[in-house]
C-alpha positions in Angstrom: 5.1 17.5 23.5 3.0 16.5 20.5 -0.1 14.4 21.3 1.3 11.8 18.9 4.2 11.1 21.3 2.1 10.9 24.4 1.1 7.6 25.9 -2.5 6.5 26.5 -3.0 4.7 29.8 0.7 3.8 29.9 3.6 4.6 32.2 6.4 6.4 30.6 6.6 8.0 27.2 8.1 6.6 23.9 11.0 8.5 22.4 12.1 9.2 18.9 15.8 8.7 18.3 16.6 12.1 16.6 19.8 13.7 15.9 18.2 17.1 15.3 15.1 18.8 14.0 15.0 21.8 11.7 12.7 24.5 10.5 12.9 26.9 7.7 13.7 30.6 8.4 11.2 33.3 7.7 13.3 34.6 4.8 13.6 31.2 3.3 9.9 30.5 3.7 9.2 33.8 1.9 11.4 32.8 -1.0 9.9 29.3 -1.2 6.4 30.7 -1.1 7.2 33.1 -4.0 8.6 30.3 -6.1 5.6 28.0 -5.5 3.1 30.8 -6.0 4.7 31.5 -9.4 4.5 27.7 -10.2 0.8 27.5 -9.2 -0.1 30.7 -11.0 1.5 29.4 -14.2 -0.6 26.3 -14.0 -4.0 27.7 -12.9 -3.9 31.4 -13.7 -4.3 32.3 -10.0 -2.6 31.4 -6.8 -4.3 31.3 -3.4 -1.2 30.2 -1.6 -0.7 32.4 1.5 1.6 30.3 3.7 4.5 27.9 3.4 6.0 26.1 6.4 9.0 23.6 6.4 10.0 21.3 9.2 12.2 18.2 9.1 14.0 15.6 11.1 17.5 14.2 10.9 18.3 10.8 12.5 21.7 9.6 13.7 22.0 7.1 10.9 21.8 9.9 8.3 18.2 9.4 7.3 16.0 12.5 7.2 12.5 13.5 6.3 11.0 16.8 5.4 7.4 18.2 5.5 6.3 21.2 3.5 2.9 22.7 4.4 1.2 24.8 1.8 -1.9 26.7 2.9 -4.6 27.6 0.3 -7.4 29.3 2.3 -10.2 28.5 -0.2 -8.8 25.3 -1.7 -11.9 23.2 -0.9 -14.4 25.9 -2.0 -16.3 24.9 -5.1 -15.4 28.2 -6.8 -11.7 27.3 -6.6 -11.8 23.6 -6.8 -10.8 23.5 -10.5 -7.6 25.5 -9.8 -6.9 23.2 -6.8 -7.1 20.2 -9.2 -4.9 21.9 -11.8 -2.2 23.0 -9.3 -2.2 20.1 -6.8 -4.2 17.4 -8.5 -3.2 14.8 -11.0 -2.0 17.3 -13.6 0.1 19.5 -11.4 1.5 17.5 -8.5 4.4 16.0 -10.4 5.6 19.5 -11.3 5.1 20.5 -7.7 7.2 17.5 -6.5 10.0 18.3 -9.0 10.1 22.0 -7.9 10.1 21.1 -4.2 12.9 18.6 -4.8 15.1 21.1 -6.6 14.5 23.8 -3.9 15.0 21.5 -0.9 18.0 19.4 -1.8 20.7 22.1 -1.6 19.8 23.4 1.9 19.1 19.9 3.3 22.4 18.6 1.9 24.3 21.5 3.7 22.5 20.7 6.9 23.4 17.0 6.7 27.0 17.8 6.1 27.1 20.1 9.1 25.5 17.4 11.3 28.0 14.8 10.0 25.0 12.7 9.0 25.8 12.2 5.3 27.6 13.6 2.3 24.6 13.7 -0.1 20.9 14.4 0.3 18.1 12.6 -1.6 14.4 12.8 -1.7 13.3 9.4 -3.0 9.6 9.5 -1.8 7.0 12.2 -2.2 3.7 11.8 -0.3 1.1 14.4 -0.7 -1.6 14.9 1.9 -4.7 17.1 1.3 -6.1 18.4 4.5 -9.2 20.5 4.6 -12.1 21.6 6.9 -15.5 20.2 6.6 -18.9 21.1 8.0 -20.3 17.6 7.6 -21.9 16.4 10.9 -20.1 13.0 10.8 -17.5 13.1 8.0 -16.0 9.8 9.3 -19.2 8.0 8.2 -19.4 9.7 4.8 -17.9 8.7 1.5 -15.5 10.8 -0.5 -17.2 13.1 -3.0 -16.7 12.1 -6.6 -15.3 15.4 -7.6 -12.4 14.9 -5.1 -11.5 11.4 -6.3 -9.0 12.8 -8.9 -6.9 14.1 -6.0 -6.0 10.5 -4.8 -5.3 7.1 -6.2 -8.6 5.2 -5.6 -8.1 1.7 -4.4 -11.6 0.7 -5.6 -14.2 1.8 -8.1 -16.7 1.8 -5.2 -17.4 4.9 -3.0 -14.3 5.6 -0.9 -15.0 5.2 2.8 -13.0 6.7 5.7 -10.2 4.8 7.3 -10.1 6.9 10.4 -11.5 5.4 13.7 -13.1 8.8 14.6 -16.5 9.9 13.5 -15.5 13.6 13.2 -12.7 12.9 10.8 -12.5 11.5 7.2 -9.2 9.9 6.2 -8.3 8.3 2.9 -4.8 6.8 3.3 -3.4 6.1 -0.1 -0.3 4.7 -1.7 1.0 8.1 -2.6 -1.7 10.6 -1.8 -3.8 11.0 1.3 -6.9 13.1 2.0 -7.9 14.3 5.5 -11.1 16.3 6.3 -12.0 17.4 9.8 -13.6 20.4 11.5 -10.2 21.2 13.0 -7.8 20.8 10.1 -4.8 22.6 11.7 -4.4 20.2 14.6 -5.1 17.2 12.5 -2.5 18.3 9.9 0.2 18.8 12.5 -0.4 15.3 14.0 -0.6 13.6 10.6 2.5 15.4 9.4 4.6 14.2 12.4 3.3 10.7 11.8 4.4 10.7 8.2 7.8 12.2 9.0 8.6 9.2 11.2 6.9 6.5 9.0 8.8 7.7 5.9 12.2 7.1 7.5 11.1 3.8 9.1 9.8 2.6 5.7 12.8 3.6 3.7 15.2 1.9 6.2 13.4 -1.4 5.7 13.1 -1.0 1.9 16.8 -0.1 1.5 18.0 -3.0 3.7 15.9 -5.4 1.7 17.2 -4.0 -1.5 20.8 -4.2 -0.3 20.4 -7.8 0.6 18.7 -8.5 -2.8 21.6 -6.8 -4.6 24.2 -8.7 -2.7 22.6 -12.0 -3.7 22.2 -11.0 -7.3 25.9 -10.0 -7.5 26.9 -13.3 -5.9 28.5 -11.7 -2.9 29.8 -14.3 -0.5 27.7 -14.7 2.6 28.7 -16.3 5.9 26.8 -17.1 9.1 27.7 -13.9 10.8 26.7 -11.8 7.9 23.4 -13.6 7.7 22.8 -13.1 11.4 23.4 -9.4 11.2 21.2 -9.0 8.2 18.4 -11.0 9.8 18.6 -8.9 13.0 18.6 -5.7 11.0 15.6 -6.6 8.8 13.5 -7.9 11.8 14.3 -4.9 14.0 13.5 -2.4 11.2 10.2 -4.1 10.4 9.2 -4.1 14.1 10.1 -0.4 14.3 7.8 0.2 11.4 4.7 -1.9 12.6 4.8 -1.8 16.4 4.1 1.2 18.7 7.8 2.2 19.2 7.1 6.0 19.1 3.5 6.3 20.1 0.8 4.6 22.2 -1.9 6.9 21.1 -4.8 4.8 19.7 -5.8 7.2 17.0 -2.2 7.6 15.8 -1.7 3.8 15.7 -4.9 3.2 13.8 -4.0 6.0 11.4 -0.5 4.5 11.0 -2.0 1.1 10.3 -4.1 2.6 7.5 -1.1 4.2 6.0 1.1 1.1 6.2 -1.7 -0.9 4.6 -1.9 1.5 1.7 1.9 1.4 1.3 1.7 -2.5 1.2 4.2 -2.8 4.1 3.2 -6.4 4.5 4.5 -7.1 1.0 7.8 -5.5 1.9 8.0 -7.7 5.0 7.3 -10.8 2.9 10.0 -9.8 0.5 12.4 -9.4 3.4 11.4 -12.8 4.8 11.9 -14.4 1.4 15.4 -12.8 1.2 16.3 -14.2 4.6 15.2 -17.6 3.5 17.2 -17.4 0.3 20.3 -16.1 2.1 20.0 -18.8 4.8 19.8 -21.5 2.1 22.8 -20.1 0.3 24.8 -20.0 3.5 23.7 -23.5 4.5 24.7 -24.8 1.0 28.1 -23.2 1.2 28.7 -24.5 4.7 27.8 -28.0 3.5 30.2 -27.7 0.6 33.0 -26.5 2.8 32.3 -29.3 5.3 32.4 -31.9 2.4 35.7 -30.5 1.3 37.1 -30.7 4.8 35.9 -34.3 5.1 37.6 -35.3 1.9 40.8 -33.7 3.0 40.7 -35.4 6.4 39.9 -38.8 4.8 42.9 -38.4 2.5 45.2 -37.5 5.4 43.9 -40.5 7.4 44.5 -42.8 4.4 48.1 -41.6 4.1 48.7 -41.9 7.8 47.3 -45.4 7.8 49.7 -46.5 5.1 52.7 -44.9 6.8 51.7 -46.2 10.2 52.8 -49.7 9.0 56.3 -48.3 8.3 58.0 -47.3 11.5 61.3 -45.9 10.1 62.9 -45.0 6.8 65.2 -47.9 7.1 62.3 -50.3 7.5 60.7 -48.8 4.4 64.0 -49.4 2.5 64.1 -52.9 3.7 60.6 -53.6 2.5 61.5 -52.1 -0.8 64.6 -54.3 -1.1 62.6 -57.4 0.0 59.9 -57.0 -2.6 61.7 -55.3 -5.5 65.4 -55.9 -4.9 
């Protein structure tokens, strides 16, 4: 079991509700590596790529996430840093994302259909994490080197400090790009990869639920109390699944997760969901009030008619009254 899924001073272990996991075959990894090496070579004139690894998760509701690991043995080295920037930095990562999307969508789509989890596959998010080794004695207390800043989206013009709780690890958690430096990059990369695989799905569930509610309101879709209750429950449960330790009690994993969610502005997404709930509730309450007012008007009309007719016991009496006054 991954350390990410192990508890810390707790009884029992959290579980991840998975339909299946998948890995790429050696043959497919070889083809993917060849395609990506050609892409990097075209951008930089050389390619240090010597390993490609693909793993993924498929969840029962059809959501899935994929992690592709590329290994460049000398990527941090100052002699190759320029080519790293050209191939995986600001200039090259959009091309990398497009190439990966085109290569991954067909096989993932076939897998989803075999699992009965969905008819189509999509890759709406692309998060790139740079992981490298460092010989700094306390990287967690250092600041990111200026020549590495182009790899990420800085959140401040000031020196970028680590967001990891550990002294022997530097972590910059960004909106789209992360940077992780540690003496043991392989273990750190595997743990961070698993964390992002789960977080990506949790985040997109919440984002799409909020977007669906927003779309329903914009199109004027009629809402009722039951629909509101179901939507409210779904939004709240998905937000709690995102921000609470539902899959891990590991302190380091939770602190790392918090740093990622802060960079993703998950709080803003939750605020949007809360505003949507308030808007939906007001809409439902207004419609209920309008329906109640219509029912009251109808009841009052019926009561008025019954009151008039209650003074006339029979049809003959009514005819007599008519003859008396108008005969």
